[in-house]
C-alpha positions as CSV (number, residue, x, y, z in Angstrom):
1,M,-28.8,18.7,-2.2
2,G,-27.2,16.0,-4.3
3,K,-23.9,14.3,-3.9
4,A,-22.3,16.2,-6.9
5,Q,-23.4,19.6,-5.4
6,V,-22.0,18.7,-2.0
7,L,-18.7,17.6,-3.5
8,A,-18.5,20.8,-5.5
9,K,-18.9,22.7,-2.2
10,V,-16.2,20.6,-0.6
11,T,-13.9,21.5,-3.5
12,E,-14.7,25.2,-3.1
13,D,-14.2,25.0,0.7
14,L,-10.8,23.4,0.2
15,R,-9.8,25.9,-2.4
16,R,-10.5,28.7,0.1
17,G,-8.6,26.8,2.9
18,H,-11.8,26.2,4.9
19,Y,-11.1,22.6,6.1
20,H,-13.6,22.3,8.8
21,P,-16.7,22.9,6.6
22,A,-15.2,20.5,4.1
23,M,-14.8,17.8,6.8
24,Q,-18.4,18.3,7.9
25,R,-19.7,18.0,4.4
26,L,-17.7,14.9,3.7
27,A,-18.8,13.4,7.0
28,S,-22.5,14.0,6.0
29,L,-21.9,12.4,2.6
30,T,-20.1,9.4,4.1
31,A,-23.0,8.9,6.6
32,A,-25.4,8.9,3.7
33,H,-23.3,6.7,1.5
34,P,-21.3,4.5,3.9
35,D,-20.1,2.0,1.2
36,D,-18.9,4.6,-1.3
37,L,-15.2,4.0,-1.4
38,E,-14.5,7.2,-3.4
39,L,-16.0,9.3,-0.6
40,R,-13.9,7.4,2.0
41,A,-10.8,8.0,0.0
42,R,-11.5,11.8,-0.3
43,R,-12.2,11.9,3.4
44,A,-8.9,10.1,4.1
45,A,-7.0,12.5,1.8
46,L,-8.5,15.5,3.7
47,Y,-7.5,14.1,7.1
48,R,-4.1,13.3,5.7
49,Q,-3.8,16.9,4.5
50,V,-4.6,18.3,7.9
51,G,-2.3,15.8,9.6
52,N,-4.8,13.7,11.4
53,M,-3.2,10.3,10.9
54,V,-5.8,8.3,13.0
55,E,-8.7,9.5,11.0
56,A,-6.8,9.2,7.7
57,G,-6.1,5.5,8.7
58,R,-9.8,5.0,9.6
59,W,-11.2,6.4,6.4
60,G,-8.4,5.1,4.2
61,F,-8.6,1.6,5.7
62,L,-10.6,0.3,2.8
63,S,-8.5,1.9,0.1
64,E,-5.3,0.7,-1.5
65,D,-3.4,4.0,-0.9
66,A,-3.6,4.0,2.9
67,T,-0.1,4.2,4.3
68,T,1.3,1.9,6.9
69,P,1.8,4.8,9.5
70,E,-1.9,5.8,9.0
71,I,-3.2,2.3,9.6
72,A,-0.8,1.9,12.6
73,A,-2.1,5.1,14.1
74,F,-5.7,4.0,13.7
75,E,-4.8,0.6,15.3
76,R,-2.9,2.3,18.2
77,A,-5.8,4.7,18.9
78,H,-8.3,1.9,18.9
79,P,-6.7,-1.4,20.0
80,S,-9.9,-3.4,20.1
81,A,-10.5,-5.1,16.8
82,W,-14.3,-4.9,17.3
83,R,-14.1,-1.2,17.9
84,R,-12.0,-0.7,14.8
85,L,-14.5,-2.8,12.7
86,R,-17.4,-0.8,14.0
87,L,-15.6,2.5,13.4
88,L,-15.2,1.7,9.8
89,R,-19.0,2.1,9.5
90,V,-19.5,-0.5,6.8
91,N,-22.8,-2.3,6.5
92,A,-21.5,-5.5,4.8
93,D,-18.4,-7.5,4.3
94,T,-17.0,-5.6,1.4
95,A,-13.7,-7.5,1.2
96,D,-14.6,-9.0,-2.2
97,H,-15.2,-5.5,-3.7
98,L,-11.8,-4.0,-2.5
99,G,-8.4,-4.2,-4.0
100,P,-6.0,-6.9,-2.8
101,V,-4.3,-5.0,-0.1
102,A,-7.5,-3.4,1.4
103,G,-9.4,-6.6,1.0
104,A,-6.7,-8.6,2.9
105,R,-6.6,-5.8,5.6
106,L,-10.4,-6.0,6.1
107,T,-10.4,-9.8,6.1
108,R,-7.6,-9.8,8.8
109,L,-9.6,-7.3,10.9
110,I,-12.7,-9.5,10.7
111,E,-10.7,-12.5,11.8
112,Q,-9.1,-10.5,14.7
113,A,-12.6,-9.4,15.8
114,G,-13.9,-13.0,15.6
115,A,-11.0,-14.2,17.7
116,A,-11.4,-11.5,20.3
117,G,-13.8,-13.7,22.3
118,L,-17.2,-12.2,21.3
119,G,-17.8,-14.8,18.5
120,R,-17.6,-14.7,14.8
121,V,-18.7,-11.6,12.9
122,T,-22.1,-11.4,11.3
123,W,-23.4,-8.6,9.2
124,T,-26.7,-6.8,10.1
125,E,-28.4,-3.7,8.8
126,N,-26.5,-1.9,11.6
127,G,-23.1,-3.2,10.5
128,P,-20.9,-5.9,12.1
129,E,-22.1,-7.7,15.2
130,P,-21.0,-10.8,17.1
131,A,-22.9,-13.9,16.0
132,P,-25.6,-14.9,18.5
133,P,-24.5,-17.9,20.6
134,G,-25.5,-21.3,19.3
135,F,-28.2,-23.5,20.9
136,W,-25.7,-25.9,22.4
137,S,-23.3,-23.3,23.8
138,V,-26.2,-21.9,25.8
139,T,-28.3,-25.0,26.5
140,F,-25.6,-27.6,27.3
141,P,-24.3,-25.9,30.4
142,C,-27.9,-25.5,31.7
143,L,-28.5,-29.2,31.1
144,V,-25.4,-30.1,33.0
145,A,-26.3,-27.9,35.9
146,T,-29.8,-29.3,36.0
147,A,-28.4,-32.9,36.0
148,F,-26.1,-32.1,38.9
149,G,-29.0,-30.4,40.8
150,V,-31.3,-33.3,40.3
151,S,-28.6,-35.7,41.4
152,A,-27.9,-33.7,44.5
153,V,-31.6,-33.6,45.5
154,G,-31.9,-37.3,44.8
155,L,-28.9,-38.1,47.0
156,A,-30.2,-35.9,49.7
157,V,-33.6,-37.7,49.7
158,I,-31.9,-41.1,49.8
159,G,-29.7,-39.9,52.7
160,L,-32.8,-38.6,54.6
161,V,-34.7,-41.9,54.0
162,T,-31.7,-43.8,55.3
163,V,-31.4,-41.7,58.5
164,I,-35.1,-42.0,59.2
165,R,-34.9,-45.9,58.8
166,W,-32.0,-45.9,61.3
167,I,-33.9,-44.0,63.8
168,F,-37.1,-46.1,63.6
């Protein structure tokens, strides 16, 4: 079934007051089209209509019409910036394709996630992930530990040789 047909069924469900099937249909469409901002806005509007401020903030996060209480509810429910970024279910940094308010909001979230200690954000086919550690951030501590280990073994050998010379 195509997107237009599913949206027509959502409209019919809402006209009848059947919110749950409408939510399920919009969830399926959003999963199939994660970067479709119109679907996200419709989903946010539906959650707003049923009074679910957390989900309205989540799905309205990338739209210009998300309210401050909705965004605040989403942030309170999910205090980790990385968790919020992953819950948005976007596959790429779409800040350039958003309006000024939503773009700034997403950019700020990406910066918060990068500052959260897991490293800067990189985009994969599965969505945002922490950047893999660099060569020197992994290798340098190992080199330092190896140098200390070799020095300790060297000093132990010198001490052992010195003790043996004293005895004989």
